[in-house]
Residue, then its C-alpha position, 0 to 999 in steps of 0.5 A: m552559493s552559501d545559501l545553497n549549503f544544507d545539512l540534508v538534501v532530499i530528492g523526492a517529496g513523496p511520503a518518504g522524502y517529505g517525511a524525512a524533510l519534516y522530521a529533520g526540519g523539526a530537529g533543527l537541521k537545515v533542509a532542502i527538498v527537490e521535487r520534479a512533479d507534485l509535493g506528496g508524490t505518488c501516494l498523494h496524487r496517483g496512489c494511496v489517497p485518490a485510490k481510497a477516495l474512489l474506493e469510498t465512493a464505491a463503498v457509499y454506492r454499495t451501502v445505498q444499494n443495500a439501504e433497504k435492509f436497514g429500513v431506509n428506502s432508496s431507489d435507483p441510485e446512480v454513480d456520477l464518476s465525474v463528481a467522485q473525481g472532483r471530490k477526489q481531486s479536491l481532497v488531493e489538492d487540500l492535502a498537497k497544500g498541507v504538505e507544502q505548509l508543513l514544509k515551510k513551517r519547518n523552514v524546509q527550502i523547496f526546489s522544483g525540478t529534477g534532482r541528480v546526484g553529483d560529486e562531493k555531496t552535490v545535487s543539481v536541480e534542473a528546472e522546467d525552464g532549463s536553469i540549474a541550481v547546485l545544492r550541497g548537502d552534508a548528507i543526501l537522501l534519495a527518495a525518488g519513488s516508483g512508477p507502475r510496472n508494465i507488462m510487455g504487450f500491455e503498454p498503457d494507451g489510456i483507452r484499452v489499457m491503463t495502469s493506476n495512473e490512468v484509472l484514477d482519472l476515469k470519468k465513467v465506469p466501464a462495462d467490464v474490466v480485466v485486472l492483470g494482477g491479484g496483489a494488493i493494488g489489483c484486488e483494490f481495483a477489482s473490488m472498486f470496479s465491481d462495487l461500481g457495477a462493472a463485470v470484473t475478472i482478475v488474472e493472477h499468475e500465482d496460485r492464489i490472490l494476495p499471495n503474500a497474505d496468510i492463506d486463510v485470508s486469501k481464501v476468505l477474500l476469494r469467497a467474498f469476491k465470488k459472492k459479488n461475481v468477481k471472476v478470478k483466474t489464478g495460475v495463468r498469465a496474459t500473453g497479449h491482447a487485440p482490439r475486440p471486433g466491432t468495438v472502439s475501445g474493447s479488447v480480447v485478452n489472450l491467456d497462456d492456458g489457451s483461453a481468452l477474455e473480452t473486456e472494455l478495459i484492461v488494468v495492469s496492476v503488477g507492482r511498481s518499479p523504482k525510479s532510480e534512473l532519474l537520479g544520475l547515479d551512473g557516475t557515483s559509487v551508489s550501487v543499484d541492483g538489476r531491478g533498479f533498486v538502490e542497495v542499502d544497509a539496515l540503516c538505509q545507507t547506500t554504498s556511498e558514504g553520506i548518501y541514504a535511500v528510502g521508500d519505493l526506491i529500495d527493496t523494502p515493502q512499498l508502503a507509505h508508512v514504511g517510507f515514513a519509518e525509514a525516513m525517521m530512522v535515517v534522520t535519527h542516525l544523522l543526528g547521532e542518536v540511536a537508530v533502530p533498524i526496521d523489522y520489515s517482517k513485522v510492518p502492518w499491511a492494509i488493503y482496502c478492498h471489500p472486505e478489507v484485509a490487514f495483517a502484521g507479522l508472520t503467516e502460519t506458513q512463514a512461522k512454520d518455515q522459520g522453525y516455530q511450533v505454532t498454535v492458531s486461533k480463528h474467529r469469524y465475524k458472522s458471530n460478532s454483534r457489531a458486524m451483524i449490526l453493520n450487515e458486514t459479517e464476511g471475514l475472520v481474525k486469525v492469530v498465530a502464536e508460538k507453541l511452547s514446550g508445555g503445549e500452551a500458547g506463548r508469543i504472538l507471531g502474527v495477526h491476520i484480519v479480513g473483514p469490515w474495517a480491518t485496516e482500522q483494527i490492525s493496530q492492536g495486532y501490530l503492537a502485540v506482534n512488535w512488542e512481542a506480547t504473549v497470548r496471556d498478556v493480551a488476553s487479560l486486557v479489556q475489549p470494548h463491546p460491542t465492537l469489531s475489534e473485540l474479535f481480536g481479543e476473543t481470538v487471543l483469549d481462545l488461545t488460553g484454552r478458555s474463551l467466551h464465545g468460541 
C-alpha cells in the first residue's frame, strides 16, 4: 500500500481542488486527487464555462441583429441552439482534457470515485464498480463543491422547472421564462434568454436585483433590463406552480403578492448548496454548520488537524477564482511558508449579463456602515468614445474613496463597474483596492485612449478635484 501514501489527498477536482493539486504538484509534493464525476468540476462542466459560452452566443446574435447600425447588412438572423450547444460542449471537453494533462504533467495521481474521509488521515475511494481504494495523506483537502439550491415546490423536472444543470443543455429557446432569483446567476440567465428572443421575468425576494452589488450598479442594470423588456418583480416570492392550462410544458407561477405569471419555463437560480454530505464527515471531528458548510479558520483549516476545506464547500464567496486563491493559500501553509489569509471583502466579482457587472471592495453603503467618511465619483459610458464606437453606452464606473479630515480623497475603498466588458476592466480597480492605493496614486497614471478602461482613470481623476471630461 506504499504507493497509496501521499503528502496531500484532494477530494474534488473543481477549480479549488485541481488548483490545489497543481500548485502542490508544482512544489514537488506527492499528490492524489479524487473526483466522482468530471475533472474541472461544476465550473467547467455545469457552471462558469458553459454558461459563458451560451452567453457569448446570445451576444453574437444581439450584435448581428444590430449590425445595420455599423453599415453591415444582415437579414433575419436565427439562433440554432443545438449548434451553440455543440460548440459549448467542444470547449468544455477541450478544457477538461487540458486539466487532465496538467495534472499528469505535475505527477498528480487521479482516482475516479467518491471520496470519503476515514480515520487517521485516510480517504476511501469507492469506484463505480464498487471497488474501494484507501489513500493515506499527510494532509487532506476537501473540495467537494456545491450543487444548485432548490426551492420547495419547484423541484427540477427538466421540462417545466430547471436549474443551471438542465438549462445549460437546452436545445431550443423557450418562448417565455420566469427566473426565480435576481442574483448573479439569475441575471446572467435572464440576460441570455432575453437576448436569444425569449420573454423574461425575474422574481427576486429582496428589494432589488444584484442585492450584494452597489445600489447604483443595481439601478443601472435594472434600467438596462427594462430597455430590453426584461420584467423585474422585486420584494416578492414564488409560492408554487401548476401546469398551464392547454399546454404540455407551460406553468402558472403563483407569487405571494397574489399575482401569477404564465410561462413555458421556470429557471431556479437561488444560489448553491455545499456537498459536504458526500464526504462521510459524520464520523470525524470536522465541524459542519447547519447549512452544510464545513467550518474553517482564516487559513481554511477545519476543526480536525491536517484537514482543510476550500471552495464552495465553505462559507466564502462561491467564485472559481476565490477557490483558486484558497487552494494556493492552503498549499503555501502546508509547505511551511508564510500564508496570508484572504480578505474576502476585496475579492473581484464578475457577472456576465448584458451590460456586464464587476466590482471589488466596499460599496458606498458598506463603507459608511463601517464608519468611513466617503467621497464618491461616478462617470457614465455615454460620454466614453470607445463605448460610443461600440454602440455600448449603457453603464457607469463608480469609485468609492475614503474622505480625509482635510476633505480630500484618500484611499480607494471600492470600484464598481457596469457596462461593456466590465469583467475585463475590473482588474485595475481590484489592484487599486487591494494595494490600498490612494486616489492621487492612481490619478497620476496614464490611461490609453480611446479605451473603455480609461473611464476608470477619469473617475479617479475627478476625485482629485480636477478632471478632463467630468
